[in-house]
C-alpha positions as CSV (number, residue, x, y, z in Angstrom):
1,X,-26.2,55.2,-13.4
2,X,-26.9,54.7,-9.7
3,X,-24.4,53.1,-7.3
4,X,-26.5,50.0,-7.1
5,X,-26.6,49.7,-10.9
6,X,-22.9,50.3,-11.1
7,X,-22.2,47.5,-8.6
8,X,-24.5,45.1,-10.5
9,X,-22.6,45.8,-13.7
10,X,-19.3,44.7,-12.2
11,X,-18.3,41.1,-12.8
12,X,-18.7,38.9,-9.7
13,X,-15.5,38.1,-7.9
14,X,-14.3,34.6,-8.7
15,X,-13.3,32.3,-5.9
16,X,-11.3,29.1,-6.2
17,X,-14.4,27.0,-5.1
18,X,-16.4,28.5,-8.0
19,X,-14.0,26.7,-10.4
20,X,-15.0,23.3,-9.1
21,X,-18.0,22.5,-11.3
22,X,-18.7,20.0,-14.0
23,X,-17.6,22.4,-16.8
24,X,-14.2,22.6,-15.2
25,X,-13.6,19.0,-14.4
26,X,-10.3,19.2,-16.1
27,X,-9.0,21.0,-13.0
28,X,-9.0,17.5,-11.4
29,X,-5.8,16.9,-13.4
30,X,-4.2,19.9,-11.8
31,X,-5.2,18.7,-8.4
32,X,-3.7,15.3,-9.1
33,X,-0.5,16.9,-10.4
34,X,-0.2,18.8,-7.1
35,X,-0.5,15.5,-5.2
36,X,2.1,13.8,-7.4
37,X,4.5,16.7,-7.1
38,X,4.1,16.7,-3.3
39,X,4.7,12.9,-3.1
40,X,7.8,13.1,-5.2
41,X,9.3,16.0,-3.4
42,X,8.6,14.9,0.2
43,X,8.8,11.2,0.3
44,X,12.6,11.3,0.7
45,X,12.6,13.7,3.7
46,X,12.0,11.7,6.9
47,X,11.6,12.1,9.8
48,X,10.0,15.6,9.6
49,X,8.2,17.9,12.0
50,X,5.5,20.4,10.8
51,X,5.7,23.8,12.5
52,X,2.7,26.1,12.4
53,X,2.1,29.7,13.4
54,X,1.1,33.1,12.3
55,X,2.3,34.6,9.0
56,X,2.1,38.0,10.7
57,X,4.7,37.5,13.4
58,X,7.5,40.0,13.0
59,X,11.3,39.2,13.5
60,X,11.4,41.5,16.5
61,X,8.7,39.5,18.3
62,X,9.5,36.7,20.8
63,X,7.6,34.1,18.9
64,X,9.8,34.6,15.9
65,X,12.9,33.8,17.9
66,X,11.3,30.8,19.5
67,X,10.3,29.4,16.2
68,X,13.8,29.9,14.9
69,X,15.2,28.1,17.9
70,X,12.7,25.2,17.3
71,X,13.8,24.9,13.7
72,X,17.4,24.9,14.6
73,X,17.0,22.3,17.4
74,X,14.9,20.0,15.3
75,X,17.4,20.1,12.5
76,X,20.2,19.4,14.9
77,X,18.2,16.4,16.1
78,X,17.9,15.0,12.6
79,X,14.4,16.1,11.6
80,X,13.4,17.9,8.5
81,X,11.5,21.1,9.3
82,X,8.2,21.4,7.4
83,X,6.3,24.7,7.2
84,X,3.7,26.4,5.1
85,X,6.6,28.2,3.4
86,X,5.5,31.8,4.1
87,X,6.6,34.6,6.3
88,X,6.3,35.0,10.1
89,X,6.6,31.9,12.2
90,X,7.0,29.8,9.1
91,X,10.0,31.8,7.9
92,X,11.5,31.7,11.4
93,X,11.3,27.9,11.6
94,X,12.7,27.5,8.1
95,X,15.5,29.9,8.9
96,X,16.5,28.0,12.1
97,X,16.6,24.7,10.2
98,X,18.4,26.2,7.2
99,X,21.1,27.9,9.2
100,X,21.7,24.7,11.2
101,X,22.4,22.9,7.9
102,X,19.2,20.9,8.0
103,X,16.4,20.2,5.5
104,X,14.1,23.2,5.5
105,X,10.9,22.6,3.6
106,X,8.4,25.2,2.6
107,X,5.0,24.3,1.2
108,X,3.8,27.6,-0.1
109,X,0.2,28.5,-1.0
110,X,-1.0,30.9,-3.7
111,X,-2.8,33.7,-1.8
112,X,-3.9,37.2,-2.8
113,X,-2.2,38.6,0.4
114,X,0.3,37.8,3.1
115,X,1.8,34.6,1.6
116,X,5.1,34.9,-0.2
117,X,7.7,32.1,-0.2
118,X,10.4,32.8,2.4
119,X,14.0,32.5,1.3
120,X,15.1,29.9,3.9
121,X,13.3,26.8,2.5
122,X,15.9,24.7,0.6
123,X,13.0,22.5,-0.6
124,X,10.0,24.4,-1.9
125,X,6.7,23.2,-3.3
126,X,3.9,25.7,-4.2
127,X,0.2,24.7,-4.1
128,X,-2.9,26.3,-5.4
129,X,-5.3,24.1,-3.3
130,X,-5.3,24.3,0.5
131,X,-6.5,20.8,1.0
132,X,-3.6,19.3,-1.0
133,X,-1.1,21.4,0.9
134,X,-2.7,20.5,4.3
135,X,-2.6,16.8,3.3
136,X,1.1,17.0,2.8
137,X,1.7,18.8,6.1
138,X,0.0,15.9,7.8
139,X,1.2,13.0,5.7
140,X,4.9,13.7,6.0
141,X,5.0,14.9,9.6
142,X,6.0,12.8,12.7
143,X,4.8,15.7,14.9
144,X,2.8,19.0,14.9
145,X,4.3,21.9,16.7
146,X,1.9,24.8,16.9
147,X,2.9,28.3,17.8
148,X,0.5,31.3,18.2
149,X,-1.5,32.0,15.1
150,X,-4.8,32.7,13.6
151,X,-7.6,30.9,11.7
152,X,-5.2,28.8,9.6
153,X,-3.2,27.7,12.6
154,X,-6.4,26.8,14.5
155,X,-7.6,24.9,11.5
156,X,-4.4,22.8,11.3
157,X,-4.5,22.1,15.1
158,X,-8.1,21.0,15.2
159,X,-7.8,18.9,12.0
160,X,-4.8,17.0,13.5
161,X,-6.8,16.3,16.6
162,X,-9.9,15.2,14.6
163,X,-7.8,12.8,12.4
164,X,-6.2,11.2,15.5
165,X,-9.4,11.0,17.4
166,X,-11.2,9.3,14.5
167,X,-8.3,6.9,13.8
168,X,-7.7,8.3,10.3
169,X,-4.0,8.8,11.1
170,X,-1.7,7.2,13.7
171,X,-1.3,9.2,16.9
172,X,1.7,11.5,16.9
173,X,2.9,14.3,19.1
174,X,0.8,17.5,18.9
175,X,2.3,20.4,20.9
176,X,0.9,23.8,21.5
177,X,3.7,26.2,22.3
178,X,2.9,29.1,24.6
179,X,0.7,28.6,27.6
180,X,-0.2,32.3,27.9
181,X,-1.5,32.4,24.4
182,X,-3.5,29.1,24.4
183,X,-4.9,29.1,27.9
184,X,-8.1,31.0,27.0
185,X,-8.9,28.5,24.2
186,X,-8.2,25.5,26.4
187,X,-10.4,27.0,29.1
188,X,-13.2,27.3,26.6
189,X,-12.8,23.8,25.4
190,X,-13.1,22.5,28.9
191,X,-16.1,24.7,29.7
192,X,-18.0,24.1,26.5
193,X,-17.3,21.1,24.3
194,X,-16.1,18.9,27.2
195,X,-18.8,20.1,29.7
196,X,-21.5,19.5,27.1
197,X,-20.2,16.0,26.3
198,X,-19.1,16.8,22.7
199,X,-15.6,15.6,23.4
200,X,-14.3,13.0,26.0
201,X,-11.9,13.9,28.8
202,X,-9.3,11.6,27.1
203,X,-9.5,13.8,24.0
204,X,-7.6,16.5,26.0
205,X,-4.7,14.0,26.2
206,X,-4.2,14.1,22.5
207,X,-1.9,17.2,22.8
208,X,0.3,19.0,25.3
209,X,1.1,22.6,26.0
210,X,4.8,23.6,26.5
211,X,6.7,26.8,26.6
212,X,10.4,26.1,26.0
213,X,12.0,25.0,22.7
214,X,14.2,22.4,24.5
215,X,11.1,20.8,26.2
216,X,9.2,20.7,22.9
217,X,12.1,18.9,21.0
218,X,12.6,16.5,23.9
219,X,8.9,15.7,24.0
220,X,8.9,14.9,20.3
221,X,12.1,12.9,20.2
222,X,11.2,10.9,23.3
223,X,7.6,10.2,22.3
224,X,6.6,6.6,22.4
225,X,3.6,5.6,20.2
226,X,3.1,2.5,22.4
227,X,2.3,4.9,25.3
228,X,0.2,7.4,23.3
229,X,-2.9,8.6,25.0
230,X,-6.2,6.8,24.3
231,X,-8.9,8.9,22.5
232,X,-12.7,8.6,22.8
233,X,-12.9,6.4,19.8
234,X,-10.8,3.8,21.7
235,X,-13.5,3.1,24.3
236,X,-14.6,-0.5,24.6
């Protein structure tokens, strides 16, 4: 048998999206169950701050220590700390909140690699579907704090901006942490989407970039929704 024939004989890899067809409509009940579990677990924990960042950040890296400090400071300020529940930045933020005696929440996701629940979340919910998990991270957060990360972190950052821009959610603080890391992305946003008219100048006011944990916590705790920046959808 040739290599091509051997490959054709192997069963096609199944992806989660492939399960979502008419023959598997019963999976809607599992989706609903994930929403219900999230609502029941998280409604009682308020206010909360969602902290995002790479799952690959190691404890010896500066970003880990910064996330740990942020978790601790937010817990000491009376906020529950909400993360994706995995390793790296998520673990560090949960650890800081946990060791400060605060509410440390991990919303874990089932993945074939990288993601494992970290031991510092004293409230844990595990999801199969990314969109349910992401909904919970937005729904129960009074702020987004975003440390260096990859595609998942970027996805969460841009979705928050889109939801605020289109008035699907109330404006809240969105903080990028680490000017050195984010400068290249922000330069591109100004040089491409802004220059081409695909976003408005006021859309750049929907977030701030800060470096120090103390400044981040102060920005979130002092944030006044009455003074929140106007977005493009507010024109007229």
